[in-house]
N, C-alpha and C positions, 0 to 999 in steps of 0.2 A: 639631871644630866641632859635629858631630852629638851627641857625648857631652855637651857643655856645654848644648846645647838641651834634651836629655832631662832633665838635672839641674835646669834652670830650671823646666821644666814640673812636675816632681815637687815642687820647693819651693813653687811657686805653688799646687798642689793641696793640699799639707799646710797651707799658710797659710790657704787658704779653709776647709778642714775645721775647723781650730783656731778660726778666727774664728766660724764657725757654732756650734761647740760652746760657745764662750765666751758667745755671745749667748744660747743656750738656757739655759746654766747661770745666767746673770745673770737671765734672765726667770723661771726656776724658783725662784731663790733670793730673788727680790724679796719684801720684807716689806710686806704691805698693812696699811693702817690701817682697821679695821672698828669700827663703833659700833652698839650696840643700845640701844633705849629701851623700857622695860617699865613695867608698873604698879608700885605701891608695896607691894602686899600680899605675904603669904607665897607666893602663887602664883608670883611671879617668881623666887624663890630657886632652884628647880631649873632654870629657864630660864637664869639667869645661870651656874650651874655647868656646864651642858651647853655653853653658849657659850664659856666660857673653856677647857674641856677640848678642844674641837675646835680653837680658835685655837692652843693650845699644840701640838697635833699638826701643824697646818698652818704653824707658825712665823710666824703673823701677829700684829700688834699690835692688840689688841682692847680696847675700853672699854665699860663698861656704865653707863647712866644711868637713874635712876628718874624718874617723871613728877612727883613732889612735891618732890624735892630732889636735888642733885648728889651722886653717890658719889665723884667726884674733884674736884680743884680746878683743872682745866685752864683754866677760864674762869669769869667771874662773870656770872650771868644778870640781875643787878639792872638793868643798863643796857639790856638788850634785851627785857625783859618787855613784852608787848603787852597792854594792858587789854582789847582786843577778843577775845583768845584766851580760850576757855572753859576751857582746861586748860593747865597748864604744859607738858604733853607737846608741844603744838604749838609753844610757844616754844622748847623744847629742839631740836626738829627744825629749826626755822628757823635757829637759830644754828649747828647742826652742818652744815647745808648751805651757809650763807653764809660762815662763818668757821672751821669746825672742821677743815678740811683732811683730811677722811676720804675714803677711796676708795669705800666702800659702807656702807649703813646698813640695819639691821633695826629695825622699829618696831611697837609695839602701842599705839594710842591709842584711848580709848573713844568719841571723837566723830567721827561720819562727816562732818559738814558741813565741818570745817576741813581735811580731808585732801587732797582733789583738788588744791587749789592747791599744797600741799606737794609732791605727786607731780610736778606739772608743773614746778615749780622745780628739783627734783632731776634730772629728765630733761633739762632745758635745760643743766644743768651737767655732764651725763654721769655722774651718781652713781647707781649701781644701788640700788634699794630693794626690800627684802623685807618684806612685812607678815605678821603671824602672829596667829592666834587673836583676831581682832578683827572689828569690823563693816565692814571695808574691802573684803571680797571683792567683786569686780566693779566697784569704783570706778575703778581704774586711774589713770594709766598706770604702776603699779609693775611690777617685773620678774617677781615670783613671789609666790604666797601659800602660806604654810606652815601646815598645820593641817587641821582639819575644818570644814565649814560649820556655822554655828550651828543650822541646821535638823537637821543630822545628830545633833547633841548632843540636841536635843529629842526626836528619834525614839528615840534610845537610852534616854533617861529613860522614855519611854512603854513600851518593851519591858521595862525593869526593873520598872515598875509592874505590868505583866501577869504577870511572873514572880512577884512577891511576893503579888499578889492576883489569882490566875487566875479567881476567880469573878466579876470585874467589879464595878462600883459607880459611885460619884460622886466627883468630884474638884474641888478648887479649886487654882489656880495663881497664884503671884506672879511678876511680871516688870516691867521698866521699858520705857521707849520706846527703848532702845538695843539692845544685843546680845541681851538675853533675850527681846525681842519676837519676834525671828526664831526663837529656841528654842521659844517657845510655839507658833508656827505649825507647826513640825515635830512638836512633841509632840501637839497637838490632832489633826493629820492622821493620825498613826500610831495614837493610842490609840482613836480613834473609827472607824477604817476598816472594822471588822467589824460595825458597828452595824446594818447592813442584812441580816445573816445570822442566822438563827434558831439555828444550831448553834454560835455563838460567843458568849462573854460580852460584854456591852455596857458601855461607859463613857460617862457623861454629865456635863456640867458642872453643878455644883450652883447652882441659882438662889437668890439671896438678895435681900431687899427692904428694905434700909436705905440711909441716905444717907452718903456719904463727904464729909468737909469737908477741903478742901485748905488748906494754910498760906497765910495772907494773904487768904483768901477765905471767912472764917467767916460773913459776912453772907449769902452767896448759895450755899447748899449745892447740890451737883450730885447728881442721882440716880445710884445705882450700877446699871449695866446689864450687869454681867458682866465677867469678866477679859479678854475679847477683843472689844471693841465695834467693831473696825475700826481705822482709822488716823486717827480724828478727834483732832486735837491738843488739843481741849478735853475729851475723854473720859478715862475712867480708864485709866491705864497701869501702875499698880503702886504698891506701898507706898513707893517712894522719894519720891513726891510728898508723902507725909505727914511725911517727916522721920524721923530716927532715933528720936526719942522716941515717935512714933506707932505703932511696930511692935508693942508689946505689945497695945495696944488693938485693932489690926487683926487680929492673930493670934487673939485671943480671939473676935472676931466670926466668924472662919473656923471655929474649933473648935465654936462654939455651933450651927452648922447641921449638925453631925455628918456631914461628908463621909467617904467611905471613905479618901481620901488627900488630903494637902496637899503640893503640889509647889513647891519653891523653885527657880526657874530662874535665880537669881543669889544671890550669897553674903550679901547685905545682911541678910536676916532672921536667919540663923544666927549673925551676929556680935554680935547684941544681947546685953547682959549678962543680960537676963531670959529669954533663949530657953529655957534648961533648965527654969526655973520654969513657964513656960507649958506645955511638954510634960508635965511632971509633973502639973500641975493637970488635964489632960484625958486622962490615960492610960486611964481607965476607958472611954473611948469607942473605944479600939482603933483609933485613926487611924494610917495608914501615912504616914510622912514620908520624902520623897526630896529630896535636894539636889544641887547641882552643885559641881564642883571638889573633887578629892580631896587637899586640903592637909592638913598635919599637924593644924591646928586642927579641921578637919572630921572627920578620921579618928578622933580620940578620941571624937567624938560617936557614931560607929557602934559603937565598942567599949563605950560606956556606954549604948547603946540609946536615945539621944536622936534618932537618925535611923535609918531602916531601910535606906536605900540611898543611894549616892553615885555620880555619874558625873563623871569628871574627864578632863583631857587629859594626854597623855604629855609633860609639860612639859620634862623634861630632854632628851628626844629633839628637842623643838621648838627649843630653843636650839642644840643641836648641828647640826641640819639648816640652821638659818639661817646659821651661820658657814660651813658647807660649801658651801651654795648660792651665797652671795655670792662666796666665793673662786673657785668654778668660773666664775661670770660674768666675773670679772676676768681669769682665765687663758685661758678658752676662748671667751668671747663670750656675749652675752645669749641667743643661740639655743640654747645648750647645756643650758639647764634648762627644764623644763616650766612652764606658767603656774600650775600648782597642784601642790604636793607634799603628799600626804596623810600625816597621822600617825594613830596609833591612839588610841582612847578607852579609858579604864580604868573598869571598873564594880566597885563594892563593894556587898555586901549582907549582911544577917543571914540565916543559914539558919534556917528555921522548925523548930520541934520535930518537926512531922509534915508531910511533903510531901502535897500534895493527891493525891487518887486519880488513878492513871494511867489515862488514856483511850487505850486501845490499839485502833486500827483494824486488825483482823485480816483484813479483806477476805474475810469468810466469804460463802458462797453463800446461806446461810439458806434461805428457802422457794424460792429459784430452783432448788434441786437437784431439786425435784419435777417440774420441766419435763422434765428428761432422763428421769426414771423414767416419766412419762406417755408420752413419745415411745416409749420401749422397749416399754411395754405395747401401744401401737397397732401397732408393728412385729410384736411377738410374736403378737398376735391375727391380724394379716393373714397371717403365715407359716403359722400353724396352720390357718387357714381354707383357704389354698391347698393345703397338704399333704392335708387331709381331702378336698378336692375332687378332687385327683389320685387318691387311693386309691378314692374312691367311683366315679369314672368311668374307672378304669384300663383297662377292657375296651372303652371306647367308641372309635369310629373316630378321633376328633380326638385323644384322649389317646395312643392307640397311635401315631398318626402323629407326635405331638410328642415321643415318647420319654419316658415317665413317669420313668424313672430319673434322667435329666438335669434334668427339671423339679424333682424332689425335691432334688437336689444344689443347684440354683440357689436354691431356697427356703431350704434349710438354710444356705447361705452368707450369705443376707440376714439370717437370724436371728443367726448368729455376728457379722456386722458390726454389727447393731443392739445386740448385747450390750455393745459399747463404751460405750454410753450409761450403763451402770451404774457402772463405775469413773470415768468422766468426772464423774459426779454426786457423787463422794466429797467430803465436807467434814469436816475434822478438829475442827470446833467450837473451834478455838484451843488444843487440848490436844495433848500429846506423843503420838506414834504409834510403836509398836514398829517396829524397823528391818525385820523380815521382812514385816510387814504393809504398811509404806510401800513396800517394794520390789515386793511382789505387786500392790498396787493400780496402781502406775505401769506396770509391765511388762505387765500384762494389757491395757492400752490398745493398744499396737502389735501384740501377739499376736492379739487379737480382731479388730482393724481390718484388718490385712494378710491374716490367714488368711481371714476372711470375704470380703474383697474378691477375693482370688485364687480362692476356691472358686466364687464367683458367676460371674466372668468366664471362668474356666477351663471351667466347665460350658457356658457359652454357646459358647465356642470349640470345645470337643470335640463338642458336639451338632451345630453347623453343619458342622464338618469331616466328621462321619459322614454327614450328608445329602449333602454334596458328593461323597463317595466313591460313593454310589449313582448320582447323576444325572449325574456327569461321567465315569464309568468308560467307556473305549472298548470294552471287551469285555463290557459289561453284558448285551448281547443274546446273547452266545455261551455264557456259563455263569452260574449263579447266584452272585452275590457275597455273602459273609457278612462283614459288618463288625460284629464282636461288641462288646458294651459294654466288655468288659475290654480290647479293643484301643484304645479311645479313652480309657480311664482312664489310660493311660501318660502322655500329655502333661499331664493334670490333676495326676497325682502328681509329675511333674517340676517343675512350677511350684510346687506346694504345698511340695515338699521344698526348693526353692531359698529360698523365704521362711523356712522353718523353720530352715535352716542359718544364715542371717543373724540371725534373731531369737535363736537359741540362743547365737551368739557375743556378741551384744549383752547378753544376760542374764548370761552368765558373765564377760565381760571388764569391762564398764562399765555396769551396769544403771541404768535410771532409778530414782530413789528420791525419795520425797516429803520435801521439806524446807521449812522456813519461813524465809524470808529477810527481813531487816529493811530498810526503805527508809532513805534518807539523813536524813530529817527527824527531829528530836527535839523534845521539849517544852522549856519554859523552864528545866527542871532537868536538861537533857541526857539525858533518858530517851527511849528509842526508842518512838515512838508509832504506827508503822504497819509491818505485816508482811504478806507474801504467801506463801501455801503453793502450791508448784508442784513438778512432777516435773522433775528435771534429772539429767544424767549428769556425772560429775566432769570428763571430758575432752570433753564435747560429744556431741551425738547425730548430727551430720552424717555421720561415717564409716559409720553404719549406715542412716540414712535415705536416703542417695543410692543405694546398691545396691538397697534395697527399692523405691525409686521406679522405678529402671530396670527391675527385674523386672516390676513390675505395669504399668508403661507398655507394656512389651513384650507382655504379655498382652492389654491393650486393643488394641494395634496389630494383633496376630494375629487377635483376634476381629473387628475391623473388616474386615480383609482377607478372612477367611472369609465374613463377611456380604456383602461385595462380590461374591465369587465365587458366592454363592448368590442374587444379586439377581433372577435370572429364575425361581427356584423358588417355587412358590405357598406362601402363608403357612400352609397346613396342615402343611407339613413344616419350614419355616425361618422365623424371625422377623426377616428381614433388615431390614425397615423399622423394626421396634421396637428392634432392637439399635442401629441408627443413631440413632434418637431418644434412646435411653438414653445413648449415648456423648456425644451433643451436649448433653443436659441436664447430665450430670456435668461435662463440660468447662466449660460456662457457670457452674456452681456453684463449681467449683474456682477459675476465673479471678477470680470475684467474692469468694469467701470466704477463700481461702488467704492473700492479702495482709492481710486484716483480722485473721486469726488470728495472722499473723507479727508484726504491730505492736501487738497487744493482750496479749502474754504477761504484762505487768506490770499488766494490768487484769483481774483474775480474772472478774468478772461478764460483761464483754463477751466475753472469750475463751471462757468456758463457753457462753454463749448462741449464739455463732457456730459453735463446734465441734459442739454438739449439733444445731443446725439443719442443718449440713452432713451429718452422719451420718444423721439422720432423713430428709433430702431424698434422699440416695442410695438408702436402703432403699425409700422410697416410690416413687421413680421406677422401680426395677427391678421391684418387685411389680406396679405399675400397668401398665407397658408390656409385660411378659412374660405376665402371667396374665390380665388383664382381656380382651384380645382372644381368648384361648383359651376363656374362659368364654362369651363372646358367640358364638363359632363353635360351641361344644358345644351351646348352646341352639338354634342354627339347625339343626344336624344332628339334634338330638333330635326335631325335628318331622318328620323324614323316616323312611321305612321303611328296613330294612337294605339292600334292593336299591337304593333311591335313594342311600343313603349310599355304597354300593360304587361305584355308577355315578359319583357326584360325585367320589369319590376317584380313579377311573380317569381322569376328565377332568383332574384336577389333575396326575396322573402324566403324562398325555398332553401337557399344556401344558408342564410342567416339563421333561420329557424332550426335547420338541421344541426348547425354547429352549436347553437345554444343548448339544444337538447342533449346532444351527444358529448358535449364538453370539448376541451381542447384536443388537438391531435387531428382535426379534420381540415387542416389548412389547405389541403389539396382540393377541397370542394369550393373554395372561394371563386366567385365569378365577378369580374369587373364589368361595368357597363360598356366598356370598350371592347370586350370579348364577344365572339359570336355566341348566340344563344344555343345551348345544347338541345339536341333533339329529345323527344319524349322517352325514347327507349334508353338513351344514354343516361338521362336524368333518373329514370326508374331504377336502373342498375346501380348507379352510384349512391342513391339515397334509399335503397331498399330497406335498410334497418330503420331509418327515420320514419318511413311511411308506416311500417308495422306498428311502431309505438303510437303514432298519431291515430291510426285506424282503431287501435284498441281502446282509445279513450273518447272517440267521437260517438256520441249517443245515437245519432241518426244514421250511422253507417250500417248498411246491410252486409250480412256475411257474404252476399254475392257480389258486393261492390268490389271492383278491382282496387288495388293499392293506388294506382294512378288516379282514379276518380276521386278517392278519398283525399289524396294529397291536394288535388286541384281545388276541392271544396274548402279545405283548410286554408289554402293560400288566398283564395278570393275573400274569405271571411277576414283574414288578417289584414289584407290590403285595404279593405273597406273600413275596418276599425281604425287603422293607422292614419288613413287619409282624413278622418274626422278630427 
């Protein structure tokens, strides 16, 4: 019993699967009846060919109808022709929808007014409609539109005109009140869009002052107001209103006003049998002619130089897509296709004997490069002035206390950093540069920049560390401490060597090299028109910039820490406040400037200005905050006698030593060199606790010695040690 039940279930399952497969096969194998209605000209021949090729691939039954006569004898239109229809195309569509027994229809009819009712009728009967290359876009409720908008075609014609006549000029355009009016709107918008720019060629519509006579209206001529007077139904819309025989007269009027270009936004003028004669008669005026539709008839015009350019639609692809889209709607539903399926436009043109001169924007710095050189000059003068001041005043109390060697190193570091402005101001003038020179210019920027930066801040760090060694040493009162200059050169050399190692690896492995890269834009003849010269590494600069940044940020961090440790030492010996102000200013500059530098690498002028301003700012901040206070202090001390200078220095040592020993919280004891020197009684009272500590550890101090005497002995010993 169980076995029979299992067999029954298996048979049932197989039957279900077979039935489903059969239904799918039947659905897939269904042969749909598709119809397409096109115009009667040569334009429709490739559409028809693409339509039938795709139908054959899909195994559908397809028919093609022209709007002026039937290509097949499926039915007779004599009985269904409607006198109210402006074109037989609408009559054909009505009959196909009502009696044709078609599953889907593709159509291109030239009249907008009669189409919406046709679409509504097809929708009511469940017949999908695809419209293509006509004035029906946006009228609905068709299922999909295949092609490009008429305004797109007009814009393409405008771009072709700019390509053929890049110098600009005047134009006249022919169009009617149907499809080509929208083309003219797109053309005019595109061709005149740069007229408000002085650096671009201008195109203007040629004004003409004669009267156009419309057929049947000879007694009341209408004034010609230009090819695009708006949408006034009584205004001029194009030469169709003159009739076929009026074309030669009108084209002659066009040529007589000597425009740069005459634009045919529909085929009618070029179909006239006298078209070539008119062009020949006015060849001496060198008028550029551009037409639409790349049919075989028009292509021979371009070969024989009766037209300079043509813009057409991809008609074969249009017919193929119509069949494919309708088949998909029938098999997958109306939501399976987009409301608009774009096709490509095709452009033909005669190549001129000589192309116009190439306008290549090389993004050169030009006169801007002198800004960086002027900045460097200012920095160099400032550094030289500071070094001269140090040498002249090297024996003065202030310069001795400030350690002249490290002041010179700091100034030299600023000069090296400022030298970065010279290669930053390099401009190739758009010419080729030797590889060795290109590499040298680019790699000198990080070498000078990081070396100068590390010299400057390493000197600050080493100098402050040396000061801290004196004032924070626990046994300073027991024996004379000698912290020699060569002892503090070690950290400076370590930092400088670290930078040098990374920079050397960068130079040898993947150096920066100056190259000129071209932007994506090209001119109308596909020539590159914009290039940028910049320094790049083949594999990127980040593997070297990151360790360099870490090394130098570490230097800044240590300098800040040493400055914090020396916060209670008077400014005669340490520039704590000024180092803090320097770091704050640099941080503010980097936070503001580096993001701008990062996003303007493709804008050479902005990149150059921001970069040079950053380097100049760093140099100026260091020179100003480190040396100007020293100069002011020296001027103050210069007004004092040697005894007063020594006494003022003793007070500074007294205050600095006291604060170092007692820790923070003694800010009220700080004495500036600009303040009056406290008297001995006041000093003894304020530093009583400090003296007691110093007297307790001083081995030669007698128990009978006063605290004041002990303190003076300590101070003199420290000043002597520090001056060495």
